[in-house]
C-alpha positions in Angstrom: 76.2 76.4 52.5 79.6 76.8 53.9 79.5 80.6 53.5 76.1 80.7 55.2 77.5 78.9 58.3 80.4 81.3 58.3 78.0 84.2 58.4 76.0 82.6 61.2 79.2 82.1 63.3 80.2 85.7 62.6 76.9 87.0 63.8 77.1 84.9 66.9 80.6 86.1 67.7 79.9 89.7 66.9 78.0 90.5 70.1 80.7 88.7 72.1 83.3 90.8 70.4 81.4 94.0 71.0 80.9 93.1 74.6 84.6 92.5 75.0 85.5 95.8 73.4 83.0 97.7 75.5 84.2 96.0 78.7 87.8 96.9 77.8 86.9 100.5 77.0 85.1 101.0 80.3 87.9 99.8 82.6 88.7 102.0 85.5 91.8 104.2 85.2 93.7 106.4 87.7 93.5 109.5 85.5 89.8 109.2 84.6 89.1 112.8 85.6 92.3 114.3 84.1 90.4 116.7 81.9 87.0 117.0 83.7 88.3 117.5 87.3 92.1 117.4 87.4 92.3 118.3 91.1 89.8 115.7 92.4 92.3 113.8 94.5 93.6 116.8 96.4 90.1 118.2 96.9 88.9 114.9 98.4 92.0 114.5 100.4 91.7 118.0 101.9 88.0 117.3 102.9 88.9 113.9 104.4 91.8 115.3 106.4 89.6 118.0 107.9 87.0 115.4 108.9 89.7 113.1 110.3 91.1 115.9 112.5 87.6 116.3 114.0 87.2 112.7 114.8 89.3 109.5 114.5 86.1 107.5 113.8 86.2 108.9 110.3 88.9 106.4 109.4 87.4 103.0 110.4 83.9 104.2 109.5 84.9 105.2 105.9 86.9 102.0 105.3 84.0 99.8 106.5 81.5 101.8 104.4 83.5 101.1 101.3 83.7 97.3 102.1 79.9 97.1 102.8 79.1 99.1 99.6 81.2 96.9 97.3 80.0 93.6 98.8 76.3 94.5 98.0 75.5 95.3 94.4 79.1 96.2 93.7 81.1 99.5 94.4 78.2 101.8 93.2 77.7 104.0 96.3 74.2 102.3 96.8 75.0 102.1 100.5 74.7 105.9 100.7 71.2 106.0 99.3 68.3 106.8 101.7 64.9 105.7 100.5 62.9 107.5 103.2 60.8 104.3 103.9 63.4 102.4 105.8 64.0 100.0 102.9 67.5 101.0 101.8 70.7 99.0 102.2 71.8 101.1 105.1 68.6 100.1 107.0 69.5 96.4 107.0 70.5 95.1 110.5 74.0 94.3 109.1 74.4 97.9 108.1 72.7 99.8 110.9 76.0 99.7 112.9 77.8 101.7 110.2 79.0 104.9 111.8 77.5 108.1 110.6 81.0 109.6 110.3 81.7 107.4 107.2 78.6 108.8 105.4 79.4 112.3 106.5 83.0 112.0 105.1 81.7 111.2 101.6 79.0 113.9 101.7 81.5 116.5 102.8 84.1 115.4 100.2 81.3 115.5 97.5 80.3 119.0 98.5 84.0 120.1 98.3 84.4 118.6 94.8 81.1 120.2 93.6 82.1 123.6 95.0 84.7 123.7 92.2 82.8 124.9 89.1 85.0 122.7 86.8 84.1 119.6 88.8 80.5 120.1 89.6 78.4 117.0 88.9 81.3 115.3 87.2 82.6 113.0 89.9 80.6 110.0 91.2 79.9 109.3 94.8 81.3 105.8 94.3 84.7 107.3 93.2 84.7 109.8 96.1 84.1 106.9 98.5 87.0 104.9 96.9 89.4 108.0 97.2 88.3 108.8 100.8 89.0 105.1 101.7 92.6 105.4 100.4 93.0 108.7 102.3 91.9 107.4 105.7 94.2 104.3 105.3 97.1 106.6 104.7 96.1 109.1 107.5 96.3 106.3 110.0 99.7 105.1 108.9 98.8 102.7 106.2 100.1 102.6 102.6 99.3 105.3 100.0 98.1 103.6 96.8 96.8 104.6 93.4 93.0 104.5 93.2 91.4 103.5 89.9 88.5 105.8 88.9 85.6 105.9 86.5 82.8 104.2 88.6 79.2 105.4 88.1 76.6 105.5 90.9 73.8 103.0 91.2 70.2 104.1 91.4 68.9 101.1 93.4 69.3 100.3 97.1 67.2 97.7 98.9 67.4 96.2 102.4 66.7 92.7 100.8 69.9 92.9 98.7 72.1 92.9 101.8 70.8 89.6 103.1 73.6 87.0 103.3 76.0 89.2 101.4 78.3 90.3 104.3 80.6 88.1 106.4 79.3 87.4 109.9 81.4 87.6 113.1 81.0 83.8 113.7 82.1 82.7 110.2 84.6 79.9 109.8 87.3 79.9 107.1 85.3 78.0 104.4 82.4 80.5 104.8 84.8 83.5 104.5 86.6 82.0 101.5 83.4 81.2 99.6 81.9 84.7 100.2 85.0 86.5 99.1 85.5 84.1 96.1 82.1 85.2 94.8 83.7 88.6 94.2 86.9 87.3 92.7 88.9 87.7 95.9 91.3 85.0 97.1 92.0 83.7 100.6 95.1 85.9 100.8 92.9 88.9 99.7 90.4 88.1 102.4 93.1 87.8 105.1 94.6 91.1 104.0 91.3 92.9 104.0 90.5 91.5 107.5 93.6 93.5 108.6 91.3 96.6 108.3 90.2 95.5 111.8 93.5 97.0 113.0 91.6 100.4 113.3 88.0 99.2 113.7 85.5 99.2 116.5 83.0 96.4 117.4 79.8 96.5 119.5 79.8 94.2 122.5 76.8 92.2 121.3 78.8 90.9 118.3 81.1 88.8 120.4 79.4 88.4 123.8 78.8 84.7 123.2 82.5 84.1 123.1 83.1 85.5 126.5 80.0 84.5 128.5 78.3 81.4 127.1 80.4 79.9 124.3 79.3 76.2 125.0 78.0 74.0 127.8 81.5 72.9 128.5 83.3 76.3 128.1 81.8 79.6 129.0 84.8 81.3 127.3 85.8 80.3 123.8 89.0 78.3 124.2 90.7 79.9 121.1 90.4 83.3 123.0 93.3 84.4 125.1 92.0 84.0 128.7 93.4 87.2 130.1 92.1 89.1 127.1 88.6 87.5 127.6 88.5 88.7 131.2 89.4 92.3 130.0 86.6 92.0 127.4 84.2 91.0 130.2 85.1 94.1 132.1 84.6 96.4 129.1 81.5 94.5 127.9 79.6 93.2 131.0 76.4 91.2 130.6 73.4 93.3 129.5 75.7 96.2 128.5 74.3 99.1 126.5 74.2 97.7 122.9 75.6 101.0 121.6 78.9 100.5 123.5 81.8 99.7 121.1 85.4 98.8 121.8 88.6 98.7 119.8 89.2 95.6 117.7 92.9 96.0 118.0 93.7 96.3 121.7 97.4 97.2 121.2 97.6 100.0 118.5 94.0 100.9 117.8 94.7 104.1 115.9 97.5 102.8 113.6 97.0 100.9 110.4 99.7 98.3 111.0 100.2 94.6 111.3 99.4 94.4 115.0 96.1 92.8 114.1 98.0 89.6 113.0 100.3 89.7 116.0 97.2 89.8 118.2 95.8 86.7 116.4 99.0 84.8 117.2 98.3 85.6 120.9 94.6 84.5 120.7 93.4 88.1 120.7 91.2 88.2 117.7 87.9 89.7 118.7 85.5 87.8 116.4 85.5 84.1 115.7 86.0 85.2 112.0 89.2 86.9 113.1 90.7 84.2 115.3 89.9 81.4 112.8 92.5 82.9 110.4 95.2 81.8 112.9 93.5 78.8 114.4 92.9 77.2 111.0 96.2 75.7 109.7 95.2 76.6 106.1 95.4 80.3 106.7 97.9 80.4 109.6 100.9 80.8 107.3 99.6 84.0 105.8 98.8 85.4 109.2 102.3 84.6 110.3 103.7 86.3 107.2 101.8 89.5 107.8 102.6 89.4 111.5 106.3 89.2 110.7 106.3 91.9 108.0 104.3 95.2 108.0 105.4 95.7 104.3 104.0 92.3 103.3 100.7 93.1 104.9 100.5 96.6 103.3 101.4 95.2 99.8 98.8 92.5 100.1 96.2 95.0 101.4 96.8 97.3 98.4 96.4 94.5 96.0 93.2 93.3 97.7 91.5 96.6 98.1 92.3 97.5 94.4 90.5 94.2 93.4 87.7 95.0 95.8 87.2 98.4 94.1 86.5 96.7 90.8 83.6 94.5 92.1 80.3 94.9 90.3 81.2 98.4 89.0 79.0 100.5 86.8 80.9 102.4 84.0 80.3 104.3 80.8 76.6 104.9 80.3 75.5 102.6 83.2 74.2 104.3 86.4 74.6 108.0 86.8 76.7 110.6 88.6 74.5 111.6 91.6 74.2 115.3 92.4 73.2 114.3 95.9 74.9 111.1 97.2 71.9 110.2 99.3 69.3 110.0 96.5 69.1 109.2 92.8 69.0 112.2 90.4 
């Protein structure tokens, strides 16, 4: 009887053991393409540099694309898929504002990789997006960091899967923390990743309530710097063209630096979800730390974006390596 129970326990534990082994064997690794496409990093970097020289929008657009991809279904490049019937992730209202230059950057980098006979159809669109993201961060003065590789591409992309998966411009701290925590990201990670807004753009409609009709008592959000609010009103008057976008960092909009946090200290966070990081005492200390040290921000950003790049990944025999980033094989 005792032997039989031992066998049952062993049979129960075996699948767990195999799952653990397979999970460990499919971890991402920086030298994943060492034998299949050894020059992948320099090929991608060259294509991204070329695109960046054509338009600065390449940088914030690619960075935002990576974030939106990873937060919905994981970092599987499903954001790049086009279904043709308007039902893909990128067709959701929260994704429609993603700049075309981000998509174009990945498609051009993929074409450059596949033009090398050794690399053709060996490198996933998900990995190319992760590499391109690192490259645009560095090109704008941010840190260079090691990118873990080995992701596979997802085959599914639906508009419905985006619903309530991305942080809104009016989020408070608890909402931000709980959304990031679902992906294993801490409050410090969330504050560091929010620093990506140091090179971003925002459409006027995303913050117009803060400058025109915040509440019956205050037309302007009292946490917003009054002089800055008046500048925003000039750049984004009532009934402005909804396609008009402005810099999220009014001081150094083309440099990946800690000015974003210094702006928050001055009440110059564009979204409620930006300014709350300083106005809420629970997160203010981290904002002050990053504002006082560019190195502290960069180090925390690298740690956070590395963790972000592991969210919901497909590896091994899961997913596929897409020949065309915009549609499944």
